[in-house]
Residue, then its C-alpha position, 0 to 999 in steps of 0.5 A: m181345488q180349494t187350497k189352490s185358489i187360496k194359495l194363488p192370491w197369496l202368491l200373487s200378493f207376495l210377488v207384487i210386494l217382492i217386485l215393488t220392494t226390490g224395485c225401490a232398492a234397485g232405484k236407491k242403489a242406482a242413485e247411490r252409484k250415480s252419486n258416487a260417480v259424481i263425487q269421484t268426478a268432482r274429486t278429480y278436480t281437487g287442487v284446480p285453481y279457482k277462475y271466475g267463469g272458468t270451465t277447465r282444469v286450468g281454472m274453474d268456478c263452482s258452478a262449472l264443477l257441478l256442471h262437469s261432475f253431474k255431466s258424468v252421469n248424464v245430468k244436465l245442469p244450467r251453467v250458473s249457480a243461481d239457476q242450478a239452485k232451481t233444479g231438482a227437488k228441495v232437500k232439508l238440511n237434516d236429510l242431506k245425502p252424498g251427491d246433493m247440491l248445496f247453494f250459498a249466498t257469499g256475496k254482498k246480497k244476502n239472498q243471492i245465490t253466488h256459490a255452490g258445492i256437492v255433498t261428499s259425505v254426511k258423517s254426523k248432523k254437524e259434519v257434512r263435507f262438500i266439494h266446491a271451487s273456493t276462490s282462495l283454495g281452488v277445488t277443495e272439500s269443506n265442512l258445511f257446518s263451519d262458521y263461514y259456510i253455515k251462515r251463508f247456506k241458502r238451500a240444498r237440491r237433489v237431482l239424483 
């Protein structure tokens, strides 16, 4: 009888730890699947021309790209990039993951959010690719650490 009472608390502890760790792993995998779906959706818009205020394949702006891409996994975002930049959790530049949202000040006001994109891959600390609707190239992928974008980068947010 004594051996059973010693085994039971150990077994319960083991089961609790197992459930907690597999739950975290399952949560990470679900977030990764959602991030992949967001990126795949965004990439279907590659080459769509930029159109200020546009929300269709005829022409779209950067915030519409985020809106449609995240809608594919049932995440609702505000329509405007400045409002999207207030959604989700803050992310440090060194902690970026695919699916994170990036926000930039590309206009005359240096602190006003005017542009947005979605991280598609993190290859190194100096190569973070993101998809966005560029005024000159339409929907395309760029490196966050290019001179143009890193100088205008303001913040990153995570909703997945």
